[in-house]
PDB file of the backbone (N, CA, C, O) and the ligand in Angstrom, with CONECT records:
HET     ZN  A 101       1
ATOM      1  N   MET A   1       0.855  -1.180   0.000  1.00  0.00           N
ATOM      2  CA  MET A   1       0.000   0.000   0.000  1.00  0.00           C
ATOM      3  C   MET A   1       0.898   1.240   0.000  1.00  0.00           C
ATOM      4  O   MET A   1       1.841   1.336   0.785  1.00  0.00           O
ATOM      5  N   THR A   2       0.596   2.167  -0.875  1.00  0.00           N
ATOM      6  CA  THR A   2       1.413   3.376  -0.960  1.00  0.00           C
ATOM      7  C   THR A   2       0.916   4.429   0.026  1.00  0.00           C
ATOM      8  O   THR A   2      -0.227   4.400   0.482  1.00  0.00           O
ATOM      9  N   HIS A   3       1.802   5.341   0.333  1.00  0.00           N
ATOM     10  CA  HIS A   3       1.452   6.413   1.259  1.00  0.00           C
ATOM     11  C   HIS A   3       2.011   7.722   0.750  1.00  0.00           C
ATOM     12  O   HIS A   3       2.859   7.754  -0.143  1.00  0.00           O
ATOM     13  N   THR A   4       1.514   8.816   1.341  1.00  0.00           N
ATOM     14  CA  THR A   4       2.053  10.144   1.081  1.00  0.00           C
ATOM     15  C   THR A   4       2.536  10.706   2.403  1.00  0.00           C
ATOM     16  O   THR A   4       2.414  10.054   3.440  1.00  0.00           O
ATOM     17  N   ASP A   5       3.089  11.924   2.372  1.00  0.00           N
ATOM     18  CA  ASP A   5       3.541  12.498   3.640  1.00  0.00           C
ATOM     19  C   ASP A   5       2.395  13.249   4.325  1.00  0.00           C
ATOM     20  O   ASP A   5       1.309  13.407   3.769  1.00  0.00           O
ATOM     21  N   GLY A   6       2.671  13.698   5.535  1.00  0.00           N
ATOM     22  CA  GLY A   6       1.648  14.318   6.366  1.00  0.00           C
ATOM     23  C   GLY A   6       1.119  15.645   5.871  1.00  0.00           C
ATOM     24  O   GLY A   6       0.145  16.158   6.421  1.00  0.00           O
ATOM     25  N   ASN A   7       1.737  16.221   4.841  1.00  0.00           N
ATOM     26  CA  ASN A   7       1.202  17.469   4.295  1.00  0.00           C
ATOM     27  C   ASN A   7      -0.203  17.280   3.738  1.00  0.00           C
ATOM     28  O   ASN A   7      -0.962  18.242   3.618  1.00  0.00           O
ATOM     29  N   LEU A   8      -0.548  16.041   3.398  1.00  0.00           N
ATOM     30  CA  LEU A   8      -1.898  15.737   2.925  1.00  0.00           C
ATOM     31  C   LEU A   8      -2.950  16.025   4.000  1.00  0.00           C
ATOM     32  O   LEU A   8      -4.127  16.206   3.688  1.00  0.00           O
ATOM     33  N   LEU A   9      -2.520  16.066   5.275  1.00  0.00           N
ATOM     34  CA  LEU A   9      -3.450  16.292   6.387  1.00  0.00           C
ATOM     35  C   LEU A   9      -3.789  17.769   6.578  1.00  0.00           C
ATOM     36  O   LEU A   9      -4.711  18.091   7.328  1.00  0.00           O
ATOM     37  N   ALA A  10      -3.075  18.660   5.924  1.00  0.00           N
ATOM     38  CA  ALA A  10      -3.247  20.097   6.165  1.00  0.00           C
ATOM     39  C   ALA A  10      -4.697  20.540   5.977  1.00  0.00           C
ATOM     40  O   ALA A  10      -5.267  21.184   6.858  1.00  0.00           O
ATOM     41  N   GLY A  11      -5.288  20.203   4.850  1.00  0.00           N
ATOM     42  CA  GLY A  11      -6.658  20.641   4.564  1.00  0.00           C
ATOM     43  C   GLY A  11      -7.680  20.060   5.519  1.00  0.00           C
ATOM     44  O   GLY A  11      -8.469  20.805   6.101  1.00  0.00           O
ATOM     45  N   PRO A  12      -7.686  18.722   5.699  1.00  0.00           N
ATOM     46  CA  PRO A  12      -8.670  18.138   6.620  1.00  0.00           C
ATOM     47  C   PRO A  12      -8.509  18.633   8.061  1.00  0.00           C
ATOM     48  O   PRO A  12      -9.511  18.891   8.729  1.00  0.00           O
ATOM     49  N   LEU A  13      -7.269  18.773   8.560  1.00  0.00           N
ATOM     50  CA  LEU A  13      -7.089  19.244   9.939  1.00  0.00           C
ATOM     51  C   LEU A  13      -7.510  20.707  10.079  1.00  0.00           C
ATOM     52  O   LEU A  13      -8.065  21.103  11.104  1.00  0.00           O
ATOM     53  N   ARG A  14      -7.247  21.498   9.053  1.00  0.00           N
ATOM     54  CA  ARG A  14      -7.673  22.903   9.093  1.00  0.00           C
ATOM     55  C   ARG A  14      -9.204  22.988   9.077  1.00  0.00           C
ATOM     56  O   ARG A  14      -9.786  23.828   9.764  1.00  0.00           O
ATOM     57  N   ALA A  15      -9.852  22.122   8.298  1.00  0.00           N
ATOM     58  CA  ALA A  15     -11.315  22.129   8.222  1.00  0.00           C
ATOM     59  C   ALA A  15     -11.932  21.749   9.571  1.00  0.00           C
ATOM     60  O   ALA A  15     -12.978  22.284   9.942  1.00  0.00           O
ATOM     61  N   ILE A  16     -11.301  20.838  10.303  1.00  0.00           N
ATOM     62  CA  ILE A  16     -11.848  20.369  11.573  1.00  0.00           C
ATOM     63  C   ILE A  16     -11.475  21.299  12.728  1.00  0.00           C
ATOM     64  O   ILE A  16     -12.332  21.672  13.529  1.00  0.00           O
ATOM     65  N   LEU A  17     -10.184  21.676  12.813  1.00  0.00           N
ATOM     66  CA  LEU A  17      -9.684  22.405  13.976  1.00  0.00           C
ATOM     67  C   LEU A  17      -9.471  23.901  13.733  1.00  0.00           C
ATOM     68  O   LEU A  17      -9.317  24.673  14.680  1.00  0.00           O
ATOM     69  N   GLY A  18      -9.463  24.300  12.475  1.00  0.00           N
ATOM     70  CA  GLY A  18      -9.269  25.713  12.168  1.00  0.00           C
ATOM     71  C   GLY A  18      -7.819  26.156  12.154  1.00  0.00           C
ATOM     72  O   GLY A  18      -7.538  27.344  11.998  1.00  0.00           O
ATOM     73  N   VAL A  19      -6.889  25.214  12.316  1.00  0.00           N
ATOM     74  CA  VAL A  19      -5.466  25.546  12.268  1.00  0.00           C
ATOM     75  C   VAL A  19      -4.749  24.477  11.447  1.00  0.00           C
ATOM     76  O   VAL A  19      -5.235  23.355  11.298  1.00  0.00           O
ATOM     77  N   ASP A  20      -3.600  24.844  10.927  1.00  0.00           N
ATOM     78  CA  ASP A  20      -2.768  23.898  10.203  1.00  0.00           C
ATOM     79  C   ASP A  20      -1.820  23.242  11.208  1.00  0.00           C
ATOM     80  O   ASP A  20      -0.947  23.901  11.773  1.00  0.00           O
ATOM     81  N   LEU A  21      -1.999  21.960  11.421  1.00  0.00           N
ATOM     82  CA  LEU A  21      -1.175  21.254  12.406  1.00  0.00           C
ATOM     83  C   LEU A  21       0.013  20.533  11.778  1.00  0.00           C
ATOM     84  O   LEU A  21       0.736  19.827  12.481  1.00  0.00           O
ATOM     85  N   THR A  22       0.231  20.688  10.489  1.00  0.00           N
ATOM     86  CA  THR A  22       1.312  19.917   9.867  1.00  0.00           C
ATOM     87  C   THR A  22       2.689  20.304  10.396  1.00  0.00           C
ATOM     88  O   THR A  22       3.611  19.489  10.363  1.00  0.00           O
ATOM     89  N   THR A  23       2.843  21.536  10.884  1.00  0.00           N
ATOM     90  CA  THR A  23       4.135  21.931  11.437  1.00  0.00           C
ATOM     91  C   THR A  23       4.204  21.683  12.946  1.00  0.00           C
ATOM     92  O   THR A  23       5.264  21.848  13.549  1.00  0.00           O
ATOM     93  N   ALA A  24       3.090  21.291  13.555  1.00  0.00           N
ATOM     94  CA  ALA A  24       3.076  20.978  14.989  1.00  0.00           C
ATOM     95  C   ALA A  24       3.930  19.736  15.250  1.00  0.00           C
ATOM     96  O   ALA A  24       4.055  18.870  14.384  1.00  0.00           O
ATOM     97  N   GLN A  25       4.507  19.654  16.432  1.00  0.00           N
ATOM     98  CA  GLN A  25       5.329  18.510  16.815  1.00  0.00           C
ATOM     99  C   GLN A  25       4.453  17.502  17.540  1.00  0.00           C
ATOM    100  O   GLN A  25       3.858  17.807  18.574  1.00  0.00           O
ATOM    101  N   GLY A  26       4.380  16.303  16.989  1.00  0.00           N
ATOM    102  CA  GLY A  26       3.608  15.245  17.615  1.00  0.00           C
ATOM    103  C   GLY A  26       4.521  14.228  18.256  1.00  0.00           C
ATOM    104  O   GLY A  26       5.618  13.967  17.761  1.00  0.00           O
ATOM    105  N   THR A  27       4.071  13.647  19.364  1.00  0.00           N
ATOM    106  CA  THR A  27       4.818  12.588  20.035  1.00  0.00           C
ATOM    107  C   THR A  27       4.042  11.290  19.921  1.00  0.00           C
ATOM    108  O   THR A  27       2.884  11.207  20.330  1.00  0.00           O
ATOM    109  N   CYS A  28       4.690  10.278  19.360  1.00  0.00           N
ATOM    110  CA  CYS A  28       4.062   8.978  19.134  1.00  0.00           C
ATOM    111  C   CYS A  28       3.817   8.252  20.452  1.00  0.00           C
ATOM    112  O   CYS A  28       4.703   8.165  21.301  1.00  0.00           O
ATOM    113  N   ASP A  29       2.604   7.733  20.609  1.00  0.00           N
ATOM    114  CA  ASP A  29       2.264   6.962  21.804  1.00  0.00           C
ATOM    115  C   ASP A  29       2.912   5.576  21.783  1.00  0.00           C
ATOM    116  O   ASP A  29       3.023   4.933  22.826  1.00  0.00           O
ATOM    117  N   GLY A  30       3.335   5.116  20.616  1.00  0.00           N
ATOM    118  CA  GLY A  30       3.923   3.784  20.501  1.00  0.00           C
ATOM    119  C   GLY A  30       5.396   3.730  20.845  1.00  0.00           C
ATOM    120  O   GLY A  30       5.825   2.854  21.596  1.00  0.00           O
ATOM    121  N   CYS A  31       6.192   4.671  20.298  1.00  0.00           N
ATOM    122  CA  CYS A  31       7.648   4.596  20.480  1.00  0.00           C
ATOM    123  C   CYS A  31       8.250   5.848  21.094  1.00  0.00           C
ATOM    124  O   CYS A  31       9.436   5.865  21.424  1.00  0.00           O
ATOM    125  N   GLY A  32       7.450   6.899  21.252  1.00  0.00           N
ATOM    126  CA  GLY A  32       7.953   8.134  21.850  1.00  0.00           C
ATOM    127  C   GLY A  32       8.652   9.058  20.875  1.00  0.00           C
ATOM    128  O   GLY A  32       9.127  10.124  21.267  1.00  0.00           O
ATOM    129  N   ALA A  33       8.725   8.663  19.594  1.00  0.00           N
ATOM    130  CA  ALA A  33       9.368   9.540  18.609  1.00  0.00           C
ATOM    131  C   ALA A  33       8.598  10.851  18.510  1.00  0.00           C
ATOM    132  O   ALA A  33       7.373  10.884  18.623  1.00  0.00           O
ATOM    133  N   ARG A  34       9.347  11.930  18.297  1.00  0.00           N
ATOM    134  CA  ARG A  34       8.747  13.259  18.217  1.00  0.00           C
ATOM    135  C   ARG A  34       9.145  13.876  16.890  1.00  0.00           C
ATOM    136  O   ARG A  34      10.308  13.814  16.493  1.00  0.00           O
ATOM    137  N   GLY A  35       8.170  14.478  16.197  1.00  0.00           N
ATOM    138  CA  GLY A  35       8.471  15.125  14.925  1.00  0.00           C
ATOM    139  C   GLY A  35       7.260  15.823  14.389  1.00  0.00           C
ATOM    140  O   GLY A  35       6.168  15.700  14.944  1.00  0.00           O
ATOM    141  N   PRO A  36       7.441  16.570  13.295  1.00  0.00           N
ATOM    142  CA  PRO A  36       6.316  17.298  12.710  1.00  0.00           C
ATOM    143  C   PRO A  36       5.263  16.338  12.169  1.00  0.00           C
ATOM    144  O   PRO A  36       5.587  15.273  11.643  1.00  0.00           O
ATOM    145  N   ILE A  37       4.011  16.727  12.304  1.00  0.00           N
ATOM    146  CA  ILE A  37       2.915  15.911  11.783  1.00  0.00           C
ATOM    147  C   ILE A  37       3.111  15.681  10.282  1.00  0.00           C
ATOM    148  O   ILE A  37       2.704  14.649   9.748  1.00  0.00           O
ATOM    149  N   ALA A  38       3.740  16.652   9.604  1.00  0.00           N
ATOM    150  CA  ALA A  38       3.984  16.518   8.165  1.00  0.00           C
ATOM    151  C   ALA A  38       4.880  15.333   7.831  1.00  0.00           C
ATOM    152  O   ALA A  38       4.887  14.876   6.688  1.00  0.00           O
ATOM    153  N   SER A  39       5.636  14.823   8.798  1.00  0.00           N
ATOM    154  CA  SER A  39       6.541  13.699   8.520  1.00  0.00           C
ATOM    155  C   SER A  39       5.837  12.348   8.645  1.00  0.00           C
ATOM    156  O   SER A  39       6.440  11.309   8.377  1.00  0.00           O
ATOM    157  N   ALA A  40       4.567  12.358   9.050  1.00  0.00           N
ATOM    158  CA  ALA A  40       3.821  11.102   9.188  1.00  0.00           C
ATOM    159  C   ALA A  40       3.627  10.436   7.829  1.00  0.00           C
ATOM    160  O   ALA A  40       3.653  11.095   6.790  1.00  0.00           O
ATOM    161  N   LEU A  41       3.435   9.128   7.855  1.00  0.00           N
ATOM    162  CA  LEU A  41       3.117   8.360   6.645  1.00  0.00           C
ATOM    163  C   LEU A  41       1.605   8.293   6.559  1.00  0.00           C
ATOM    164  O   LEU A  41       0.959   7.722   7.438  1.00  0.00           O
ATOM    165  N   VAL A  42       1.027   8.872   5.504  1.00  0.00           N
ATOM    166  CA  VAL A  42      -0.428   8.975   5.413  1.00  0.00           C
ATOM    167  C   VAL A  42      -0.964   8.021   4.349  1.00  0.00           C
ATOM    168  O   VAL A  42      -0.502   8.011   3.208  1.00  0.00           O
ATOM    169  N   TYR A  43      -1.938   7.230   4.747  1.00  0.00           N
ATOM    170  CA  TYR A  43      -2.607   6.282   3.858  1.00  0.00           C
ATOM    171  C   TYR A  43      -4.053   6.734   3.685  1.00  0.00           C
ATOM    172  O   TYR A  43      -4.640   7.302   4.606  1.00  0.00           O
ATOM    173  N   GLY A  44      -4.616   6.492   2.541  1.00  0.00           N
ATOM    174  CA  GLY A  44      -6.005   6.872   2.277  1.00  0.00           C
ATOM    175  C   GLY A  44      -6.130   7.398   0.880  1.00  0.00           C
ATOM    176  O   GLY A  44      -5.213   7.179   0.089  1.00  0.00           O
ATOM    177  N   PRO A  45      -7.188   8.072   0.511  1.00  0.00           N
ATOM    178  CA  PRO A  45      -8.159   8.705   1.399  1.00  0.00           C
ATOM    179  C   PRO A  45      -9.342   7.818   1.802  1.00  0.00           C
ATOM    180  O   PRO A  45     -10.099   8.195   2.697  1.00  0.00           O
ATOM    181  N   GLU A  46      -9.525   6.654   1.171  1.00  0.00           N
ATOM    182  CA  GLU A  46     -10.697   5.840   1.500  1.00  0.00           C
ATOM    183  C   GLU A  46     -10.293   4.640   2.330  1.00  0.00           C
ATOM    184  O   GLU A  46      -9.274   4.011   2.043  1.00  0.00           O
ATOM    185  N   PRO A  47     -11.059   4.306   3.345  1.00  0.00           N
ATOM    186  CA  PRO A  47     -12.296   4.934   3.809  1.00  0.00           C
ATOM    187  C   PRO A  47     -12.055   6.169   4.659  1.00  0.00           C
ATOM    188  O   PRO A  47     -13.002   6.856   5.040  1.00  0.00           O
ATOM    189  N   GLY A  48     -10.796   6.456   4.961  1.00  0.00           N
ATOM    190  CA  GLY A  48     -10.432   7.650   5.704  1.00  0.00           C
ATOM    191  C   GLY A  48      -8.928   7.802   5.636  1.00  0.00           C
ATOM    192  O   GLY A  48      -8.232   6.934   5.110  1.00  0.00           O
ATOM    193  N   LEU A  49      -8.417   8.922   6.177  1.00  0.00           N
ATOM    194  CA  LEU A  49      -6.975   9.129   6.207  1.00  0.00           C
ATOM    195  C   LEU A  49      -6.411   8.519   7.478  1.00  0.00           C
ATOM    196  O   LEU A  49      -6.954   8.729   8.562  1.00  0.00           O
ATOM    197  N   VAL A  50      -5.336   7.771   7.353  1.00  0.00           N
ATOM    198  CA  VAL A  50      -4.658   7.168   8.491  1.00  0.00           C
ATOM    199  C   VAL A  50      -3.203   7.623   8.458  1.00  0.00           C
ATOM    200  O   VAL A  50      -2.493   7.381   7.482  1.00  0.00           O
ATOM    201  N   ALA A  51      -2.762   8.283   9.529  1.00  0.00           N
ATOM    202  CA  ALA A  51      -1.379   8.749   9.618  1.00  0.00           C
ATOM    203  C   ALA A  51      -0.614   7.841  10.564  1.00  0.00           C
ATOM    204  O   ALA A  51      -1.024   7.622  11.704  1.00  0.00           O
ATOM    205  N   ARG A  52       0.502   7.315  10.079  1.00  0.00           N
ATOM    206  CA  ARG A  52       1.321   6.401  10.886  1.00  0.00           C
ATOM    207  C   ARG A  52       2.669   7.039  11.204  1.00  0.00           C
ATOM    208  O   ARG A  52       3.179   7.868  10.450  1.00  0.00           O
ATOM    209  N   CYS A  53       3.228   6.634  12.330  1.00  0.00           N
ATOM    210  CA  CYS A  53       4.541   7.099  12.783  1.00  0.00           C
ATOM    211  C   CYS A  53       5.610   6.623  11.790  1.00  0.00           C
ATOM    212  O   CYS A  53       5.624   5.445  11.432  1.00  0.00           O
ATOM    213  N   PRO A  54       6.508   7.516  11.337  1.00  0.00           N
ATOM    214  CA  PRO A  54       7.563   7.092  10.419  1.00  0.00           C
ATOM    215  C   PRO A  54       8.612   6.212  11.093  1.00  0.00           C
ATOM    216  O   PRO A  54       9.401   5.567  10.401  1.00  0.00           O
ATOM    217  N   SER A  55       8.642   6.168  12.426  1.00  0.00           N
ATOM    218  CA  SER A  55       9.628   5.344  13.131  1.00  0.00           C
ATOM    219  C   SER A  55       9.127   3.929  13.417  1.00  0.00           C
ATOM    220  O   SER A  55       9.857   2.961  13.200  1.00  0.00           O
ATOM    221  N   CYS A  56       7.880   3.798  13.905  1.00  0.00           N
ATOM    222  CA  CYS A  56       7.387   2.480  14.323  1.00  0.00           C
ATOM    223  C   CYS A  56       6.094   2.063  13.615  1.00  0.00           C
ATOM    224  O   CYS A  56       5.612   0.949  13.821  1.00  0.00           O
ATOM    225  N   GLU A  57       5.530   2.944  12.789  1.00  0.00           N
ATOM    226  CA  GLU A  57       4.298   2.701  12.038  1.00  0.00           C
ATOM    227  C   GLU A  57       3.049   2.590  12.912  1.00  0.00           C
ATOM    228  O   GLU A  57       2.003   2.151  12.434  1.00  0.00           O
ATOM    229  N   ASN A  58       3.141   2.984  14.191  1.00  0.00           N
ATOM    230  CA  ASN A  58       1.961   3.091  15.041  1.00  0.00           C
ATOM    231  C   ASN A  58       0.977   4.083  14.407  1.00  0.00           C
ATOM    232  O   ASN A  58       1.401   5.083  13.828  1.00  0.00           O
ATOM    233  N   VAL A  59      -0.319   3.819  14.509  1.00  0.00           N
ATOM    234  CA  VAL A  59      -1.312   4.759  13.995  1.00  0.00           C
ATOM    235  C   VAL A  59      -1.342   5.984  14.905  1.00  0.00           C
ATOM    236  O   VAL A  59      -1.648   5.875  16.092  1.00  0.00           O
ATOM    237  N   LEU A  60      -1.024   7.150  14.344  1.00  0.00           N
ATOM    238  CA  LEU A  60      -1.006   8.400  15.103  1.00  0.00           C
ATOM    239  C   LEU A  60      -2.376   9.053  15.137  1.00  0.00           C
ATOM    240  O   LEU A  60      -2.854   9.473  16.191  1.00  0.00           O
ATOM    241  N   LEU A  61      -2.995   9.133  13.975  1.00  0.00           N
ATOM    242  CA  LEU A  61      -4.326   9.746  13.912  1.00  0.00           C
ATOM    243  C   LEU A  61      -5.104   9.204  12.727  1.00  0.00           C
ATOM    244  O   LEU A  61      -4.545   8.688  11.759  1.00  0.00           O
ATOM    245  N   ARG A  62      -6.424   9.345  12.846  1.00  0.00           N
ATOM    246  CA  ARG A  62      -7.325   8.945  11.775  1.00  0.00           C
ATOM    247  C   ARG A  62      -8.319  10.080  11.548  1.00  0.00           C
ATOM    248  O   ARG A  62      -8.753  10.742  12.490  1.00  0.00           O
ATOM    249  N   ILE A  63      -8.669  10.290  10.284  1.00  0.00           N
ATOM    250  CA  ILE A  63      -9.684  11.279   9.927  1.00  0.00           C
ATOM    251  C   ILE A  63     -10.655  10.617   8.962  1.00  0.00           C
ATOM    252  O   ILE A  63     -10.259  10.061   7.937  1.00  0.00           O
ATOM    253  N   VAL A  64     -11.925  10.688   9.308  1.00  0.00           N
ATOM    254  CA  VAL A  64     -12.979  10.215   8.410  1.00  0.00           C
ATOM    255  C   VAL A  64     -13.935  11.382   8.208  1.00  0.00           C
ATOM    256  O   VAL A  64     -14.369  12.018   9.169  1.00  0.00           O
ATOM    257  N   GLN A  65     -14.255  11.653   6.956  1.00  0.00           N
ATOM    258  CA  GLN A  65     -15.146  12.761   6.635  1.00  0.00           C
ATOM    259  C   GLN A  65     -16.297  12.290   5.771  1.00  0.00           C
ATOM    260  O   GLN A  65     -16.144  11.419   4.915  1.00  0.00           O
ATOM    261  N   THR A  66     -17.451  12.885   6.015  1.00  0.00           N
ATOM    262  CA  THR A  66     -18.596  12.743   5.112  1.00  0.00           C
ATOM    263  C   THR A  66     -18.893  14.143   4.587  1.00  0.00           C
ATOM    264  O   THR A  66     -18.112  15.067   4.813  1.00  0.00           O
ATOM    265  N   ALA A  67     -20.000  14.306   3.897  1.00  0.00           N
ATOM    266  CA  ALA A  67     -20.336  15.616   3.342  1.00  0.00           C
ATOM    267  C   ALA A  67     -20.524  16.673   4.426  1.00  0.00           C
ATOM    268  O   ALA A  67     -20.227  17.846   4.200  1.00  0.00           O
ATOM    269  N   ASP A  68     -21.018  16.271   5.606  1.00  0.00           N
ATOM    270  CA  ASP A  68     -21.310  17.273   6.637  1.00  0.00           C
ATOM    271  C   ASP A  68     -20.756  16.945   8.023  1.00  0.00           C
ATOM    272  O   ASP A  68     -21.101  17.622   8.991  1.00  0.00           O
ATOM    273  N   ARG A  69     -19.899  15.915   8.143  1.00  0.00           N
ATOM    274  CA  ARG A  69     -19.340  15.542   9.444  1.00  0.00           C
ATOM    275  C   ARG A  69     -17.893  15.099   9.270  1.00  0.00           C
ATOM    276  O   ARG A  69     -17.472  14.686   8.190  1.00  0.00           O
ATOM    277  N   ALA A  70     -17.145  15.199  10.370  1.00  0.00           N
ATOM    278  CA  ALA A  70     -15.782  14.672  10.381  1.00  0.00           C
ATOM    279  C   ALA A  70     -15.516  14.047  11.737  1.00  0.00           C
ATOM    280  O   ALA A  70     -16.006  14.526  12.760  1.00  0.00           O
ATOM    281  N   TRP A  71     -14.737  12.976  11.739  1.00  0.00           N
ATOM    282  CA  TRP A  71     -14.324  12.301  12.961  1.00  0.00           C
ATOM    283  C   TRP A  71     -12.801  12.323  12.992  1.00  0.00           C
ATOM    284  O   TRP A  71     -12.147  11.954  12.016  1.00  0.00           O
ATOM    285  N   LEU A  72     -12.247  12.753  14.108  1.00  0.00           N
ATOM    286  CA  LEU A  72     -10.805  12.849  14.274  1.00  0.00           C
ATOM    287  C   LEU A  72     -10.400  12.001  15.477  1.00  0.00           C
ATOM    288  O   LEU A  72     -10.854  12.253  16.593  1.00  0.00           O
ATOM    289  N   ASP A  73      -9.560  11.011  15.260  1.00  0.00           N
ATOM    290  CA  ASP A  73      -9.072  10.111  16.308  1.00  0.00           C
ATOM    291  C   ASP A  73      -7.590  10.391  16.496  1.00  0.00           C
ATOM    292  O   ASP A  73      -6.791  10.153  15.591  1.00  0.00           O
ATOM    293  N   LEU A  74      -7.219  10.900  17.674  1.00  0.00           N
ATOM    294  CA  LEU A  74      -5.832  11.279  17.955  1.00  0.00           C
ATOM    295  C   LEU A  74      -5.184  10.356  18.977  1.00  0.00           C
ATOM    296  O   LEU A  74      -4.154  10.705  19.553  1.00  0.00           O
ATOM    297  N   ARG A  75      -5.758   9.203  19.208  1.00  0.00           N
ATOM    298  CA  ARG A  75      -5.289   8.385  20.333  1.00  0.00           C
ATOM    299  C   ARG A  75      -3.860   7.876  20.187  1.00  0.00           C
ATOM    300  O   ARG A  75      -3.278   7.434  21.177  1.00  0.00           O
ATOM    301  N   GLY A  76      -3.279   7.920  19.009  1.00  0.00           N
ATOM    302  CA  GLY A  76      -1.897   7.458  18.816  1.00  0.00           C
ATOM    303  C   GLY A  76      -0.853   8.520  19.116  1.00  0.00           C
ATOM    304  O   GLY A  76       0.347   8.272  18.996  1.00  0.00           O
ATOM    305  N   LEU A  77      -1.314   9.710  19.511  1.00  0.00           N
ATOM    306  CA  LEU A  77      -0.399  10.789  19.836  1.00  0.00           C
ATOM    307  C   LEU A  77      -0.456  11.069  21.340  1.00  0.00           C
ATOM    308  O   LEU A  77      -1.527  11.329  21.889  1.00  0.00           O
ATOM    309  N   THR A  78       0.700  11.015  21.999  1.00  0.00           N
ATOM    310  CA  THR A  78       0.753  11.354  23.416  1.00  0.00           C
ATOM    311  C   THR A  78       0.511  12.850  23.599  1.00  0.00           C
ATOM    312  O   THR A  78      -0.171  13.268  24.534  1.00  0.00           O
ATOM    313  N   SER A  79       1.084  13.658  22.688  1.00  0.00           N
ATOM    314  CA  SER A  79       0.889  15.104  22.756  1.00  0.00           C
ATOM    315  C   SER A  79       1.100  15.717  21.378  1.00  0.00           C
ATOM    316  O   SER A  79       1.697  15.116  20.484  1.00  0.00           O
ATOM    317  N   ILE A  80       0.585  16.940  21.242  1.00  0.00           N
ATOM    318  CA  ILE A  80       0.820  17.756  20.050  1.00  0.00           C
ATOM    319  C   ILE A  80       1.273  19.121  20.555  1.00  0.00           C
ATOM    320  O   ILE A  80       0.564  19.787  21.310  1.00  0.00           O
ATOM    321  N   GLU A  81       2.466  19.524  20.126  1.00  0.00           N
ATOM    322  CA  GLU A  81       3.004  20.822  20.521  1.00  0.00           C
ATOM    323  C   GLU A  81       2.817  21.805  19.374  1.00  0.00           C
ATOM    324  O   GLU A  81       3.318  21.599  18.269  1.00  0.00           O
ATOM    325  N   VAL A  82       2.079  22.883  19.662  1.00  0.00           N
ATOM    326  CA  VAL A  82       1.765  23.875  18.635  1.00  0.00           C
ATOM    327  C   VAL A  82       2.434  25.190  19.004  1.00  0.00           C
ATOM    328  O   VAL A  82       2.262  25.682  20.119  1.00  0.00           O
ATOM    329  N   ALA A  83       3.197  25.763  18.079  1.00  0.00           N
ATOM    330  CA  ALA A  83       3.815  27.070  18.295  1.00  0.00           C
ATOM    331  C   ALA A  83       2.747  28.144  18.222  1.00  0.00           C
ATOM    332  O   ALA A  83       1.972  28.190  17.266  1.00  0.00           O
ATOM    333  N   LEU A  84       2.702  28.996  19.213  1.00  0.00           N
ATOM    334  CA  LEU A  84       1.735  30.102  19.229  1.00  0.00           C
ATOM    335  C   LEU A  84       2.345  31.322  18.565  1.00  0.00           C
ATOM    336  O   LEU A  84       3.538  31.586  18.711  1.00  0.00           O
ATOM    337  N   ALA A  85       1.530  32.059  17.840  1.00  0.00           N
ATOM    338  CA  ALA A  85       2.022  33.241  17.133  1.00  0.00           C
ATOM    339  C   ALA A  85       2.365  34.342  18.121  1.00  0.00           C
ATOM    340  O   ALA A  85       2.797  35.422  17.717  1.00  0.00           O
TER     341      ALA A  85
HETATM  342 ZN    ZN A 101       6.275   5.596  16.803  1.00  0.00          ZN2+
END
C-alpha cells in the first residue's frame, strides 16, 4: 500500500480544527518519537486518512469525513506541541 507524507493532512485538519497542524510537533504513543505531523506516513483517502509514525508505524491519527461531518481520532499521539504566534 502506498502512502504520502503528512502534508496531505493540512486541509482536513484545518477544516476540523481551524489551524494547520502539519508543522506541529507530535509525540508517538507507541515509540515516543517526536516530529512534525507533516513527517507522518499517510494512507487513504478511502475509507479515511490514516497517519502512521515514520519510526514504528503506530497509527497516530485517523480522519474520516462525510459531506457534513468529520471524525478525528488522535489516540496514537501522546501530545501535540503547537507554536503560538
Ligand atoms: Zn512511533
